[in-house]
N, C-alpha and C positions, 0 to 999 in steps of 0.2 A: 504494500500500500504506500502510495506516495504521501508527502507531507500535506499537500492540499486536501487530499481525501481525509486525512486524520484531523485537519483543522475543521472541515465541514462536519465531521462526526462529533468533534468536541463542541462545536457551536450548537449542534442539535441537542446534545446531552445537557448543556448549560441552559438552553431555552426550555427544555423539558423540566429541569429542576426549578427554574424560575416560575414556570407555569404551575407546577405542583404547589409551590409556596403561595402563589396567588389564589389557587383553588382553596387551600386551607384558610387563608385570610378571608376570602369571599364567603366561605361556609360559616365562619364565625361572626360575620357582620350582619346584623338584622337589617331588613329592607327599610325599616323606619328610622334607622340610625342616621345621624347627620353626615357621617363619613361614607355612607353607602355609595353615592355617585362617584367619589374618588376611588373607592375600592373596586367598583364595577369597571371603571375606566382602566385601572391597572390590570385587572383580570383580562379584559378584552385585548389590551396591548400585549400582554404575555402570551395569550392564545395566538394572536396574529404573528408574533415573533416566532413561536414554535412552528406554526404552519409554514412560514417562509423558510425556516431552517430545514424542516423535513423535505420540502420541495427542492431546495438547493442540493440536498444530499442524495436525493433519489436517483438521478441519472448517473452520477459517477459510480455509485454502488452497483447499479444495474450493469454498467459497462465493465466494471471490475469483475463481477461474477461471470459474465459472458466470456471475458478474456481468460481468466485464470481458472475457472472451474469447468471450462469446456462444455458449457450448457448450450449446445447447438440446436437442439430440437426440443419439442415439448416433452415433458416427462412421461406422458402417457403413450409413448410411441410403441410400447411392447403390448401385444395382445396377451390373453391368458395362455394361449398355446405357446407363444414366444417365451413367456416366463417359465413354463414347464420344460421347454427344450433347453433353455439356458441353465436352469437348475440341474437338469439331467447331465448336461455337458460338464458343469462345475463338479458335480458329484463324481463323475468318471475320471476327469482329468485335472481337477484343481488341487491346490495344496490345502493344508488344514484351514487356514484363514478363509480361503475362497469357499471351501465346502460349508463352513459355518455361515458365511454370508449367504450362500445359496439356500441353505435351509431357512435362514431368517427371511429371505426374499419370498420363498415358497409359502411361508406361514404368515407373512405380514398382511395387515389390513391395507387399504388403498393409500392412506396417508403415509404410513411407514414404508410402503413399497416405493412411493414417490421419493421419499428421503434417501432410500438406498440407491435408487437410480440416479438421483442428483449427485450423490456423494461419490459413487464408484462407476461413472459412465464408461470409462475405458475398459474396466474389467468385464462389464456386461456386454460391451461391443465385442470384446475378444471371444467370450464364450458363446455369443449368439452366432458367430460366423464359423464355428467348428462343426 
């Protein structure tokens, strides 16, 4: 990760922390309190700042993931039959780690299956082509 991305991430975290503080302050201030308009304004400003920081950080993070995690295709590119074939190939030809990963893939629900595919795309491509 480069320095600019780390700064964007840091800005987002600080904005989130500031927003959380304003949420706490806002929740403790009664609507009828004389300070409410000022508290509400600070809350809205913190929310706006957080949304801007999130938006600024979104594209660089997406680009980084695509470049470094090799996420080239949608994660649902494998059919159920593909998963069965891949797991069979892993069981027959894979090492210990690969076999355990294949078993996890075989038994995973859809969300965990997507996580495995996103984390180890090269391994799955390798065993899908055998």
